[in-house]
Structure formats: C-alpha cells, structure tokens
C-alpha positions in Angstrom: 0.0 0.1 -0.2 0.8 3.2 -0.8 0.5 5.6 1.6 1.4 9.8 1.9 0.7 12.2 3.8 0.6 16.5 3.7 0.3 19.2 6.0 0.0 23.3 6.1 0.8 25.1 9.3 -2.5 27.3 9.1 -5.3 27.6 8.1 -4.4 30.1 5.1 -2.0 27.8 3.8 -2.9 26.1 0.4 -1.5 22.5 0.1 -2.2 23.0 -3.3 1.5 23.0 -4.4 1.8 19.6 -2.1 -1.1 18.3 -4.1 0.4 19.0 -8.2 4.0 17.4 -6.7 2.3 14.1 -5.3 0.0 13.9 -8.8 3.6 14.4 -10.9 4.7 11.3 -9.1 1.2 9.4 -10.0 -0.1 9.3 -6.6 -3.1 11.6 -6.4 -5.4 12.1 -9.6 -6.9 15.5 -10.7 -10.5 15.6 -10.4 -11.8 17.9 -14.4 -13.4 21.5 -13.4 -13.1 21.1 -9.9 -11.4 23.5 -7.8 -8.1 22.3 -6.0 -9.5 18.8 -6.8 -7.4 15.4 -5.9 -8.4 11.7 -5.3 -5.8 9.3 -4.3 -5.3 6.8 -7.4 -5.3 3.5 -7.2 -4.8 2.2 -4.0 -3.3 4.9 -2.5 -4.6 6.2 0.6 -4.7 10.3 1.5 -3.7 11.7 5.2 -4.0 15.4 5.1 -3.3 17.9 8.9 -4.6 20.4 7.6 -4.0 24.0 9.7 -1.1 21.9 12.0 2.0 23.9 13.2 5.0 21.9 12.5 6.5 22.7 16.0 4.2 19.7 16.9 6.0 17.0 15.9 5.0 15.0 13.5 4.4 11.2 15.7 1.8 13.6 17.7 -0.4 15.1 15.0 -4.4 13.9 14.3 -3.5 12.4 10.5 -0.5 10.5 11.3 -2.2 8.5 13.3 -4.2 7.5 11.0 -1.0 7.5 9.3 -0.2 4.8 12.1 -3.5 2.9 12.5 -3.1 2.2 8.4 0.2 1.2 7.4 1.3 -2.6 7.4 4.7 -3.9 6.4 6.5 -3.0 3.1 3.7 0.0 2.9 5.9 3.0 1.5 5.0 6.7 3.3 5.2 9.6 1.3 5.6 13.0 1.2 5.9 16.1 -1.4 9.0 17.9 1.0 10.4 16.6 4.3 9.2 19.6 6.3 6.2 19.0 6.0 6.6 16.2 8.0 9.6 16.6 10.3 10.4 19.3 11.2 14.3 19.0 12.6 16.8 16.6 13.5 15.2 15.3 16.1 11.1 15.0 14.4 13.3 12.6 11.5 15.0 10.5 13.9 11.6 9.5 15.1 10.0 8.8 12.3 12.7 6.9 11.2 12.5 4.7 13.9 9.0 4.2 13.7 9.3 3.2 9.7 12.1 1.1 10.5 10.0 -0.4 13.6 7.2 -0.8 11.5 8.8 -2.2 8.3 7.8 1.2 6.7 10.0 2.7 3.1 10.2 6.6 3.5 10.1 8.6 0.4 10.6 12.0 0.2 9.3 13.4 -3.6 11.5 17.0 -4.0 14.1 18.4 -2.3 17.7 17.0 -1.9 17.1 14.3 0.1 14.5 13.1 -2.8 17.4 10.7 -4.4 17.3 8.2 -1.6 14.6 5.4 -1.7 13.7 4.9 1.3 15.0 7.6 4.1 14.2 5.0 6.5 17.3 2.8 5.7 18.7 1.7 8.9 22.8 2.0 7.1 25.8 4.4 7.8 25.1 6.6 4.8 21.7 7.7 4.5 21.6 8.5 8.0 24.8 10.6 8.3 23.6 12.3 4.6 20.0 13.0 6.5 21.6 14.4 9.7 24.6 16.6 7.6 20.7 18.0 5.3 18.8 18.1 8.0 21.6 20.7 10.5 22.0 22.6 7.5 18.8 23.5 7.1 17.6 24.1 10.7 21.3 26.2 11.2 19.5 28.6 7.5 16.2 28.5 9.8 17.8 30.1 12.9 20.4 32.1 11.3 16.9 33.5 9.5 15.8 33.6 12.6 18.3 35.7 14.3 18.3 37.8 11.4 14.5 38.5 11.5 14.6 39.3 15.2 18.0 41.5 13.7 15.2 44.0 11.4 12.4 43.9 13.6 15.4 46.2 16.9 17.0 47.9 14.5 13.8 48.7 12.6 11.6 49.3 16.8 14.9 51.1 17.6 13.6 53.9 14.3 9.9 54.1 15.7 9.3 52.0 11.9 8.6 48.3 13.2 4.4 47.8 14.0 4.3 44.6 13.9 2.2 42.2 12.3 -1.4 43.2 11.5 -4.5 41.2 13.2 -5.2 37.6 12.5 -8.4 37.8 13.1 -11.0 40.8 11.7 -14.2 42.0 11.3 -17.1 39.8 12.2 -14.3 36.3 12.9 -13.1 38.6 15.8 -17.0 39.2 17.4 -17.0 35.5 16.8 -14.3 35.2 19.4 -14.5 37.5 21.3 -18.9 36.7 21.7 -18.6 33.3 22.1 -15.5 34.0 25.0 -18.0 35.7 26.8 -21.0 34.4 26.0 -20.4 31.1 26.3 -17.4 30.0 28.1 -15.4 28.8 25.1 -11.7 28.4 26.4 -9.2 29.9 23.8 -7.7 26.0 22.8 -11.1 25.3 21.6 -11.6 29.1 19.8 -7.9 28.2 18.1 -9.0 25.0 16.7 -12.6 26.4 15.8 -11.0 29.3 13.5 -8.0 27.2 12.3 -5.5 29.7 14.3 -3.1 30.1 17.3 -3.6 30.4 21.1 -1.0 33.5 20.8 -4.1 35.2 17.3 -6.4 34.3 20.1 -5.3 35.4 23.3 -4.3 38.8 21.5 -8.3 38.5 20.3 -9.3 38.6 23.7 -6.7 40.9 25.5 -8.4 43.6 27.0 -10.6 40.1 28.1 -8.5 38.2 29.9 -7.0 38.8 33.5 -4.5 40.1 34.3 -1.5 37.5 35.2 0.9 38.7 37.5 4.6 38.6 37.2 5.5 36.4 40.0 8.5 38.2 41.7 11.9 36.4 42.3 12.4 34.7 45.8 14.7 35.8 48.3 18.3 34.1 48.7 
C-alpha cells in the first residue's frame, strides 16, 4: 500500500503545491472541473493535516495517528517535501525509527533527499546524509530567525516597526469575543474552531483576559 501524508501550517495556507507534486508522481489524480480537486490514485491512502503547526512532532499529529493505524510492513509513506513531515533532526529521527520498527519505506519527492529510495533505511550512509542535510537546513532557519529579530530590533529603535497585523478582524473577531464572553469557550477550543494559533486568540481577547502578574524572584 502507498500512503501519502501532507500538511499545511495555517488555515490560510493551501495544500495545492503539495498536491501538484504528488499528482506528478502518480499518487493523486486531478478531478477535472473542480478547483483544487484531487483524489488518491488507486492503491493510495491520503492523510492530510491542514492548519497544523510543524511545532507539533510528526508522531503526535492527528493525521499521522491515522497513518499509524493504516500502515503495514512493506508499505511506502511518501511526502512531497521533508519539512511537511519533520521539523528538525529530532523529529526525522523519530519518524525514521517509527518506519524501521514497522517495516515502512519513507520517501520524499522533492528536495535534496528525493533521490533516496528509502529515507528510513538503517545504514550509515543514509543516516549521515540525513543528519548533514537536516542540520544545515535547521542552521539556515535559525540564522534567518536571528536576522529577522535583528531587523525588527533595528526597526523598533527607529520607530518603524508596528508588528504583524491581527489575524482575527471584523466578523471573525466578533465571533471569537462573543464565544468567549457568552459561551465560556476556552482559548484552545477557539483556536481549533477558527484554525488559528492560541496566541492569535489571546491577542483578540487581550482586554478580556484576567491579568496575570509575573511572580517576583524569591529572595535568597
């Protein structure tokens, strides 16, 4: 059995790019006349995690739980791009161990690791190349984050940085505030219902949330 996994980070991100890559590989079939219409090819199981942050380890995501229930020895788990499945080196090692324990082949269709028939192969060469490429990718992300933070700090010092615009506005903002005030909905439930982060919900409810004082350091 061929198993396909895809993920988007937010509700506003589309899975279309991943679906095109998977279609080119013969794993999905385009549904004519339907916008963003795709369905699994014969013998393929498709599992998707929309609006799911990569901060959640792959093995803990809802769709991956369904992957685990469906997978059998000899099956192939395919993703369009590695970062759709794994966030960092720790995550990819966890997925590799999961695949090895179940006899599942792991494949990536694009990027520097796409030439490997099985990224879960338990050999020294595969492990070394994965470690190097993933570590370099993580270094690039960390460096970009540092440069972004430095740019924001410089802009703030000059009075030019105003931060990101709020995610929830207009009618959606009103719905969130009403649900919190009138129905007692939790921040986690509101985040799930609206496909946004908990931080976005807290921003929308900033003036309604109870003040949380920061405890003072304990004296020695």
